[in-house]
N, C-alpha and C positions, 0 to 999 in steps of 0.2 A: 286509110289510116281508121282507124276506129276512133269515134267521139269519145267526148270524157264521159257520159252518161253510160255507152257500152262498156268502157273500162272499168267503170265504178261497179255497175252491173255484173261483170267477169270479176273483180276482188270479191264482190260480197258474195257469188256465189263458191268463188273457192275457200274463204274463210268457211261457209256454209259445210262443203264439203270435210274440211279438217276438222270443224268442229263434232259433225258427226261421225269421222273416222275413230276420234277422240273417245267419244260418247261408246261406239259400240265396242272399242278397245276395252275400255273401263267397265263394260257391262260383260266382255266375255273373261276378264279377271276378274269379276266378282261371281260370276255364273257358277264355280265349282270353290266352294267354300271345304277349309280342314275342317276335320270333326264331323262335318256334313256329308259330303260328297265324296269323301277319301280320308284315310287316317293318317297320321304320320307317326311312322314309327316312334318309339323310345329311346331305340337304339339303331342308328344308320349299320346295316348291314352291307360288309364289305363286296365288294361288284368282282367280277374277273377280270375286266379291262376296266382301269380309270379311266381309260383317254375314251370311251365310249360312255354314252349315255345309256345304260344297261336295263330290258325291259323282259320281265319274268313273269310267264303266265305257270300258274301252280295248277296242275289239273288233275284227273285221274280216269283212267281208261274207261272205268265203269258209270261214270258219272253220265247222265242223260243230258243234264246242262252242259256238261264241256264239251259232249258231240255236237248239240246244236251250236254251240259258239265256236266250233271249229273251221265253218266255211265265213264266218265274220273276220276271224283270226288271220284267214291264210289270206282274205282278200287288203286286210290291215296292213298286215307286216308287208307286202308287195310293194306297199308305197313309202316305208319307213326310210328315212335318211341314211346314207352310210353312217352317220355319227349315233346310229341307234344299234346297239346288241342285244337282237332278242334271242330268246331262248325259252323253252319248256323247261318247267321241274315237277317231276312227280310229288302228288300230296301223296302222305301214309298215316294213318292211324290206326292199322290193325295189319294184322299179318298177312291176308291176302293183296292187300295195296302193295304192298314190300315184294311182292312176287309181281306185280306188274311193274312197278318200278326198277326193278331187275330186267324187264322184259325191254324197257323205253331206253337203259343205257347200254343193254347189250347189243341192241338197234343202231346206238350211236356209235358204239365201238366196233361195229361190223361194218358200219360205213350205210346200214340200209333202212336208216329211220324215214326217209322218204318214202320207201315200198310200203313199210309194216304200220307206221301210224295209225291211218284211217282202217285198214284191215282189223287192227286190234281194236280201237275204238265199235266198228261194225260187227265183230264177234262177240262182244259183251252187250253192247245196246240192242242191234236188230238179229242177231241167233239167240241172244241171251244165255250165252255161253260165261259162266265162272271164271275161267282162265285161270283155277286156283294152285295149277302146279306147272312147271317145265314140260311134263308131258303133254299137258294142253295146249300150250303156246308153240312148242316147235313146229306144228304144221304150218303156220302161219309164215316164219322164219324160211322153212324149206322151199315153200312157194314161191316167195321171192328170192330165191337162188341159193341159201346160205346151206352147207351141210351140216348132217347132223350132229356130225365132231365137232365142227366150228359154233357150233350154236351151244351146245353141252358144255365145251370149255370155257368159253366166253362167259355164260350165265351164271357158271358157278366159280368165276373168276376173282382175285384178291381186287382186280381193279374195278369190276361191276360192284363189286361187294363194299367199296370202298366211295364210289360216286353215289350207293343208296344211302349211306348214311351223311354220307357230306347233304343231300337232298333234304333228310329227314331233320337234320342238322339246320338249314336255313330255313325250312319252312316254321321250326319253333320260334325262330329269331322274327321270320314275317308277321308272325302272330295271326297264322292262318286260322280262319274260321269255317272255312267250305272250300268247295271248288265250282265253278274255276274263282280265281281272286289274280290280281295281275299286281306286279309290284314294281315301283320306278325307282329304278338306281339305290335300290337298298334302302330308299326312304320311305315310300307310299303304299302304302297297300289299298287296292280298289278291290269293292265287290259289287257285284249287283245291286244287292239290296240298300247298299247306300247310295249308290250312284243312280239307280233307278231303271235298272236294266243293264242288259247284255252291250245294246248298242251304244249304251250311255259310258259303259264301264270303258270303250275305247276313246271316249270325248274325253274323259277326263283324264285318259292317258296322255293323249296328244296334247291337253293343257298341261300337264307335269312335265312334259317333255319338251314344251316350247319354253316353261319357268326355266327347265334345268338348263338346254340349251343357250339362254340368256343368261344366266349366271356363271357358266362355263366363258362365255363370250367377254365377262366385265372383269375376268381374272388376269 
């Protein structure tokens, strides 16, 4: 049987652990501040699946920072819970970027995004290709097993054009300032400059995902 002194010591240690846990929790909550580490969007953007917490990475294939961010994003998304809906959305503010957005949505439509996503990044960043036309992009798709006719038909399809227009509209609603940036649940925009780096962007995203998850649990 434990002595009174031992029980008192254990109780004191338990209270100390609880206090430290609360302190750590408060520190985590206070670690990231709206307006400092991330932006609260003035108007929430509708997400594609309201039952989940949406996380969108706005990127550009020609962005070297996005290229370097890919390994971090890949490792991070592998650990996301089933209640999180992660997907990419091409940023575009000129004609060439819209062509690259077409490539992204063409890959999605043909079910080969996992096969051409990194090759598109490598072509622009390692091989210094411009990929300014469908003709320049096509070899990356054919190397992934897509026929020339399927690529051409899909690249110039109404469905892909519609997806490009929607992505452009979303990026404007997200108030995107550059790439890469992350938007959590259509409410919060995270940039490397605000968060303090690319790894920190994902920490802020984790914080906001937890915040959104807690809010859903309270409903």
